[in-house]
ZAMARGU-4260 file (C-alpha; in steps of 0.2 Angstrom, whole numbers, plus 5000, padded with zeros to 4 digits):
<rodrens>
0) 5000/5000/5000 | 5012/5014/5006 | 5026/5019/4996 | 5044/5019/5003 | 5060/5027/4995
5) 5077/5029/5002 | 5094/5035/4995 | 5112/5037/5000 | 5126/5043/4989 | 5135/5058/4982
10) 5120/5068/4977 | 5107/5078/4986 | 5094/5066/4993 | 5079/5076/4994 | 5075/5079/4975
15) 5078/5060/4972 | 5066/5055/4986 | 5053/5067/4980 | 5055/5060/4962 | 5054/5043/4968
20) 5039/5046/4978 | 5031/5054/4964 | 5032/5037/4955 | 5024/5028/4970 | 5011/5040/4974
25) 4998/5027/4967 | 5003/5016/4982 | 4995/5030/4994 | 4991/5049/4994 | 4985/5052/5011
30) 5001/5060/5016 | 5019/5061/5012 | 5036/5065/5021 | 5055/5064/5020 | 5069/5063/5032
35) 5086/5069/5027 | 5102/5069/5037 | 5111/5087/5034 | 5127/5083/5042 | 5122/5087/5060
40) 5104/5082/5062 | 5090/5071/5054 | 5078/5085/5047 | 5060/5079/5044 | 5046/5087/5034
45) 5029/5078/5032 | 5012/5084/5029 | 4994/5078/5025 | 4988/5078/5007 | 4996/5075/4990
50) 5014/5074/4987 | 5013/5091/4979 | 5010/5099/4995 | 5026/5092/5002 | 5035/5097/4986
55) 5029/5115/4989 | 5034/5114/5007 | 5052/5110/5003 | 5054/5119/4987 | 5056/5103/4977
60) 5068/5097/4990 | 5080/5113/4989 | 5077/5117/5008 | 5083/5100/5014 | 5102/5097/5011
65) 5110/5081/5013 | 5115/5065/5003 | 5106/5052/5014 | 5087/5051/5017 | 5071/5041/5017
70) 5054/5046/5011 | 5036/5039/5012 | 5019/5042/5004 | 5005/5035/5015 | 4989/5025/5013
75) 4981/5026/5030 | 4977/5010/5040 | 4980/5015/5058 | 4976/5033/5061 | 4967/5045/5051
80) 4976/5056/5037 | 4985/5070/5046 | 5002/5079/5048 | 5006/5070/5064 | 5001/5052/5058
85) 5012/5055/5042 | 5028/5046/5040 | 5042/5047/5043 | 5041/5044/5062 | 5054/5048/5074
90) 5060/5046/5092 | 5060/5060/5105 | 5077/5067/5101 | 5076/5064/5082 | 5090/5052/5082
95) 5080/5038/5074 | 5068/5040/5060 | 5057/5026/5052 | 5046/5024/5036 | 5035/5009/5036
100) 5023/5000/5024 | 5013/4986/5032 | 5003/4983/5048 | 5010/4979/5065 | 4996/4967/5072
105) 5002/4967/5090 | 5006/4985/5091 | 4993/4989/5105 | 5002/4977/5117 | 5019/4984/5113
110) 5012/5002/5114 | 5006/4998/5132 | 5023/4991/5138 | 5033/5005/5130 | 5021/5018/5138
115) 5024/5009/5155 | 5043/5012/5151 | 5040/5031/5150 | 5040/5032/5130 | 5027/5045/5124
120) 5018/5043/5108 | 5013/5057/5097 | 5003/5048/5084 | 4989/5036/5081 | 4999/5025/5070
125) 5006/5007/5073 | 5023/5013/5065 | 5027/5024/5080 | 5029/5008/5090 | 5044/5002/5079
130) 5053/5019/5082 | 5052/5017/5101 | 5056/4999/5101 | 5072/5003/5090 | 5076/5016/5103
135) 5074/5004/5118 | 5085/4991/5110 | 5098/5002/5102 | 5115/5000/5110 | 5126/5007/5096
140) 5123/4993/5084 | 5109/4996/5072 | 5108/4978/5064 | 5106/4971/5082 | 5093/4983/5086
145) 5083/4980/5070 | 5085/4961/5073 | 5077/4962/5090 | 5063/4972/5084 | 5060/4960/5070
150) 5059/4946/5083 | 5047/4956/5093 | 5034/4962/5081 | 5020/4953/5073 | 5013/4958/5056
155) 5020/4964/5040 | 5033/4978/5036 | 5044/4986/5024 | 5055/4997/5033 | 5067/5011/5029
160) 5077/5017/5044 | 5090/5030/5048 | 5101/5032/5063 | 5109/5049/5068 | 5124/5040/5075
165) 5127/5031/5058 | 5125/5045/5045 | 5134/5035/5032 | 5121/5022/5031 | 5102/5018/5029
170) 5094/5002/5033 | 5079/4992/5027 | 5070/4977/5033 | 5056/4967/5026 | 5042/4955/5030
175) 5027/4952/5019 | 5028/4969/5011 | 5038/4972/4996 | 5055/4981/4996 | 5069/4981/4984
180) 5087/4988/4985 | 5094/4997/4970 | 5113/4998/4965 | 5119/5013/4955 | 5135/5023/4951
185) 5128/5038/4960 | 5123/5029/4976 | 5111/5016/4982 | 5092/5016/4985 | 5078/5007/4993
190) 5060/5007/4986 | 5044/4998/4987 | 5042/4996/4968 | 5053/4997/4953 | 5046/5013/4945
195) 5053/5023/4960 | 5071/5019/4955 | 5070/5015/4937 | 5077/5032/4932 | 5093/5029/4942
200) 5097/5010/4940 | 5091/4994/4932 | 5101/4983/4945 | 5090/4977/4958 | 5090/4966/4973
205) 5073/4959/4979 | 5073/4957/4998 | 5066/4941/5005 | 5056/4939/5020 | 5065/4943/5037
210) 5080/4950/5028 | 5089/4966/5033 | 5099/4978/5021 | 5113/4991/5026 | 5116/5003/5012
215) 5131/5015/5010 | 5135/5026/4995 | 5147/5013/4989 | 5141/4996/4996 | 5126/4985/5001
220) 5126/4972/5014 | 5112/4960/5017 | 5108/4950/5033 | 5096/4938/5040 | 5086/4940/5055
225) 5100/4932/5066 | 5113/4945/5059 | 5122/4933/5048 | 5128/4941/5032 | 5121/4933/5016
230) 5124/4935/4998 | 5111/4940/4985 | 5111/4942/4966 | 5105/4957/4957 | 5092/4956/4944
235) 5092/4968/4929 | 5076/4977/4925 | 5071/4977/4907 | 5056/4989/4908 | 5056/5004/4897
240) 5059/5020/4908 | 5046/5030/4897 | 5033/5017/4901 | 5033/5024/4919 | 5030/5042/4911
245) 5014/5050/4905 | 5022/5053/4888 | 5010/5068/4884 | 4994/5059/4889 | 4983/5069/4902
250) 4982/5053/4913 | 4992/5037/4915 | 4975/5028/4913 | 4972/5033/4896 | 4991/5030/4891
255) 4989/5013/4898 | 4973/5010/4889 | 4982/5014/4873 | 4996/5002/4878 | 4984/4987/4879
260) 4988/4981/4861 | 5006/4980/4864 | 5004/4972/4882 | 4993/4958/4874 | 5005/4956/4859
265) 5020/4956/4871 | 5011/4943/4882 | 5006/4931/4867 | 5020/4932/4854 | 5034/4924/4864
270) 5023/4909/4867 | 5018/4906/4849 | 5031/4895/4841 | 5030/4883/4826 | 5010/4884/4825
275) 5009/4879/4843 | 5008/4886/4860 | 5024/4884/4870 | 5023/4889/4888 | 5041/4884/4895
280) 5039/4892/4911 | 5023/4882/4915 | 5035/4868/4920 | 5022/4854/4917 | 5024/4839/4905
285) 5009/4834/4894 | 5005/4820/4905 | 5004/4831/4921 | 4993/4842/4911 | 4981/4828/4906
290) 4982/4823/4925 | 4974/4839/4931 | 4957/4836/4939 | 4953/4853/4945 | 4959/4871/4944
295) 4955/4884/4958 | 4960/4902/4952 | 4963/4914/4966 | 4964/4933/4965 | 4958/4950/4970
300) 4948/4964/4961 | 4950/4965/4943 | 4961/4949/4942 | 4947/4940/4950 | 4936/4945/4935
305) 4950/4939/4924 | 4948/4923/4934 | 4929/4923/4930 | 4932/4924/4912 | 4945/4910/4912
310) 4933/4899/4922 | 4921/4900/4906 | 4935/4898/4894 | 4944/4883/4902 | 4929/4873/4907
315) 4921/4875/4889 | 4937/4873/4880 | 4948/4861/4890 | 4934/4853/4900 | 4943/4855/4917
320) 4932/4860/4932 | 4937/4878/4938 | 4933/4886/4954 | 4936/4905/4956 | 4939/4912/4974
325) 4942/4930/4979 | 4959/4929/4989 | 4953/4937/5005 | 4940/4922/5007 | 4950/4908/5000
330) 4958/4901/5015 | 4945/4905/5027 | 4933/4894/5019 | 4945/4880/5022 | 4946/4874/5003
335) 4945/4856/4999 | 4962/4852/4991 | 4963/4837/4980 | 4976/4827/4971 | 4980/4833/4954
340) 4974/4850/4958 | 4981/4866/4952 | 4980/4883/4960 | 4982/4898/4950 | 4986/4915/4958
345) 4983/4930/4947 | 4991/4947/4952 | 4998/4962/4943 | 5010/4967/4957 | 5014/4949/4963
350) 5013/4957/4981 | 4994/4957/4985 | 4994/4951/5003 | 4978/4940/5002 | 4984/4932/4986
355) 5000/4929/4993 | 4993/4921/5008 | 4982/4909/4998 | 4997/4904/4988 | 5007/4899/5004
360) 4990/4890/5011 | 4990/4879/4994 | 5009/4876/4995 | 5007/4871/5013 | 4994/4858/5008
365) 5006/4851/4995 | 4996/4858/4980 | 5004/4864/4964 | 5004/4883/4961 | 5006/4894/4946
370) 5008/4913/4947 | 5002/4925/4933 | 5011/4941/4938 | 5017/4957/4930 | 5032/4961/4941
375) 5047/4951/4939 | 5055/4945/4955 | 5039/4949/4965 | 5034/4938/4980 | 5021/4927/4971
380) 5034/4925/4957 | 5047/4919/4968 | 5036/4908/4979 | 5024/4899/4966 | 5030/4883/4960
385) 5030/4891/4942 | 5027/4908/4936 | 5020/4915/4919 | 5024/4933/4917 | 5012/4946/4908
390) 5023/4958/4899 | 5013/4973/4902 | 5027/4984/4909 | 5024/4996/4923 | 5006/5001/4927
395) 5005/5017/4937 | 4985/5021/4936 | 4977/5013/4951 | 4964/5007/4940 | 4971/4993/4930
400) 4968/4991/4911 | 4983/4985/4902 | 4988/4973/4916 | 4970/4966/4915 | 4971/4963/4897
405) 4988/4955/4898 | 4981/4943/4911 | 4967/4938/4900 | 4979/4934/4886 | 4989/4923/4898
410) 4974/4913/4903 | 4969/4912/4884 | 4986/4904/4880 | 4984/4892/4896 | 4967/4887/4891
415) 4972/4883/4873 | 4987/4874/4879 | 4977/4863/4891 | 4963/4860/4879 | 4975/4854/4865
420) 4986/4843/4876 | 4970/4835/4883 | 4963/4832/4865 | 4948/4844/4867 | 4952/4854/4851
425) 4954/4847/4833 | 4969/4854/4823 | 4957/4865/4814 | 4949/4872/4830 | 4966/4875/4837
430) 4972/4884/4821 | 4957/4896/4820 | 4959/4900/4839 | 4977/4904/4837 | 4973/4915/4822
435) 4960/4924/4832 | 4972/4926/4846 | 4985/4934/4834 | 4973/4947/4828 | 4967/4953/4845
440) 4980/4966/4848 | 4976/4974/4830 | 4957/4973/4834 | 4959/4981/4851 | 4969/4996/4843
445) 4954/4997/4830 | 4942/5001/4845 | 4951/5017/4850 | 4943/5026/4835 | 4927/5027/4844
450) 4934/5036/4859 | 4926/5053/4855 | 4909/5044/4852 | 4911/5037/4869 | 4917/5052/4877
455) 4901/5061/4871 | 4890/5048/4878 | 4899/5048/4894 | 4896/5066/4897 | 4877/5063/4897
460) 4879/5053/4913 | 4891/5063/4924 | 4877/5067/4937 | 4871/5049/4937 | 4866/5041/4954
465) 4869/5024/4949 | 4870/5012/4935 | 4869/4993/4931 | 4879/4982/4920 | 4871/4965/4914
470) 4877/4950/4904 | 4877/4931/4903 | 4892/4919/4903 | 4908/4928/4898 | 4898/4944/4896
475) 4893/4943/4915 | 4912/4943/4918 | 4914/4957/4906 | 4900/4967/4915 | 4908/4965/4933
480) 4925/4972/4926 | 4916/4986/4917 | 4906/4990/4932 | 4921/4990/4944 | 4931/5003/4932
485) 4916/5014/4933 | 4914/5014/4951 | 4932/5015/4956 | 4937/5031/4947 | 4920/5039/4945
490) 4913/5037/4963 | 4895/5032/4954 | 4887/5017/4962 | 4887/5004/4949 | 4882/4985/4951
495) 4885/4971/4939 | 4872/4957/4937 | 4870/4941/4928 | 4856/4946/4917 | 4845/4932/4921
500) 4845/4937/4939 | 4838/4954/4936 | 4820/4947/4940 | 4826/4940/4957 | 4825/4957/4965
505) 4837/4969/4956 | 4825/4975/4943 | 4815/4984/4957 | 4828/4997/4956 | 4826/5001/4938
510) 4817/5017/4936 | 4814/5030/4921 | 4832/5035/4914 | 4842/5022/4924 | 4857/5017/4913
515) 4859/4999/4910 | 4874/4993/4901 | 4870/4977/4892 | 4885/4966/4886 | 4879/4954/4872
520) 4894/4946/4863 | 4890/4927/4867 | 4881/4921/4851 | 4872/4907/4861 | 4865/4918/4874
525) 4861/4933/4863 | 4843/4930/4862 | 4841/4928/4881 | 4851/4945/4883 | 4839/4954/4871
530) 4825/4948/4882 | 4833/4955/4897 | 4836/4971/4888 | 4817/4972/4884 | 4813/4969/4902
535) 4824/4983/4908 | 4817/4995/4894 | 4799/4991/4899 | 4803/4997/4916 | 4811/5014/4910
540) 4830/5010/4908 | 4840/5018/4895 | 4850/5004/4887 | 4868/5005/4881 | 4872/4989/4872
545) 4888/4981/4868 | 4888/4968/4854 | 4897/4960/4839 | 4897/4967/4822 | 4882/4962/4813
550) 4869/4962/4827 | 4861/4978/4820 | 4844/4970/4826 | 4849/4975/4844 | 4845/4994/4839
555) 4827/4990/4839 | 4828/4988/4858 | 4844/4997/4864 | 4845/5016/4864 | 4864/5016/4861
560) 4875/5003/4853 | 4894/5000/4853 | 4900/4986/4840 | 4916/4976/4843 | 4925/4966/4829
565) 4921/4948/4827 | 4933/4936/4836 | 4931/4919/4845 | 4917/4918/4858 | 4931/4915/4870
570) 4940/4931/4867 | 4927/4944/4867 | 4931/4951/4884 | 4948/4957/4877 | 4938/4968/4864
575) 4922/4972/4875 | 4932/4979/4890 | 4940/4993/4880 | 4924/5003/4877 | 4920/5000/4895
580) 4936/5006/4901 | 4935/5022/4890 | 4918/5025/4896 | 4923/5024/4915 | 4938/5035/4911
585) 4928/5049/4902 | 4914/5049/4916 | 4928/5052/4928 | 4936/5065/4918 | 4920/5074/4915
590) 4917/5074/4934 | 4933/5083/4937 | 4940/5069/4947 | 4958/5062/4949 | 4957/5047/4937
595) 4974/5039/4942 | 4972/5041/4960 | 4955/5038/4966 | 4950/5042/4984 | 4953/5028/4997
600) 4962/5016/4985 | 4980/5011/4981 | 4988/5001/4967 | 4996/4987/4977 | 4985/4981/4992
605) 4999/4973/5002 | 4990/4972/5019 | 4975/4961/5023
</rodrens>
């Protein structure tokens, strides 16, 4: 959730920290702060509000001199957004400063003990416990103090730490919250995510659970929780630095929508070889694929909607039973694990706390796991038995677009691979699906030509109180994602329903002028969806329909129609979602909202 940066080297730290935080603001924007050692003291500036407030307060970092510092942008968990609850947190004499991403679960118990020792707390945060614990344990050796704190606290944390007594070092520690260390010729850095340091280095160390890092301007040392030094190998990041910049677009979200053809193409192309689908990283023999008896897809948010689409595709195409679970519920329902079962975890960041916990639960029960992730070296990528990367590049907008499309493409590939190996597709059927898959990026790109038309329509609904999205089968999965896109960035109440369920209660909410978005791309279900359109029209709804080219008869019943190119019934989500993403985007723009940073949301949910 929260964003952490740190720098030590021969350059002024504050501008680098602010620049890094600007690349991480999608992780939280309730408040921001930086701490810099000026040669004498640790100077701290922090404030409630967006990062720009802090930038103005520090004149772009110019008022805070020093070559060593840490910074933070906050998504509030414990304690409301305020100046005092902003990070960095510090002890009474400003000799220790800490930034933290995560949740300390036993902070109340620890706080009481520290208060009994005479420590005074200024904030409502769980993080301040860490500062006072460090102060209590510090006897001159920072590593020893950090170790003792790590043994004492329960929960998750990514930490950046400064000690006044050790002005030539910054420290980092991690457990269940992402943290990376970057090495560069101008100094060394820490960050929650790659975009923060991509401008300065491509050489990155991924910290594992319960590891500590000590950084100077010239060296990086790593330790385990027992203080033993360990060796780590850096990873080279191949992301295009320009992908983390707006590149002339008004918002990252629009830029990333326009990057969807490339994201899909880059995910598909390396796996299409010699008229076949080759997924080497799957690590499964044909016999192992044929032995799969059940698949459970676990994900959160938009990724769970990918899972819903995949359920329809895999069950129909490969004839393997599929369950889809939201990750936050998966392990609490005590899932029934079976022999020859595959658990697929889908996550853009590869750090989603609930998804990671589900992965570990499956592994603890001896079940094979596959991660579908976008970030190389992320926790899910490292811990899953196998990982299949989606090559979407960095996604900055909180509302996912291109990562969602890349995840869909990955699941299409898996479905086709499984179906072919299991003998569920003829050679002709496989060849046609492969051809349709190859055409998808160009077909997605063709849909951008209707953006002005969609914007005009969106402007009619800027003041809407609520909307409904309906569909059947795969169209229901599309409806769920379209509804989510709208509500998370426009703050308009929106719900998605399986179209056939409307009559079981929801239709009572339809009144004159209510916008109903009806998705009708599935040929077998098309007549039934038309019937549902008639039902809502009868009760006064205004219907926006989304269907395949050629279905002009829908204009008899729908008030506004968007047509998508023809493709396989399995792949229509990849096309139908584009107009819905654009619709949500233009509603948000028209309402004057912050499209890339919707209220109360963060990009990567690394706490439960």
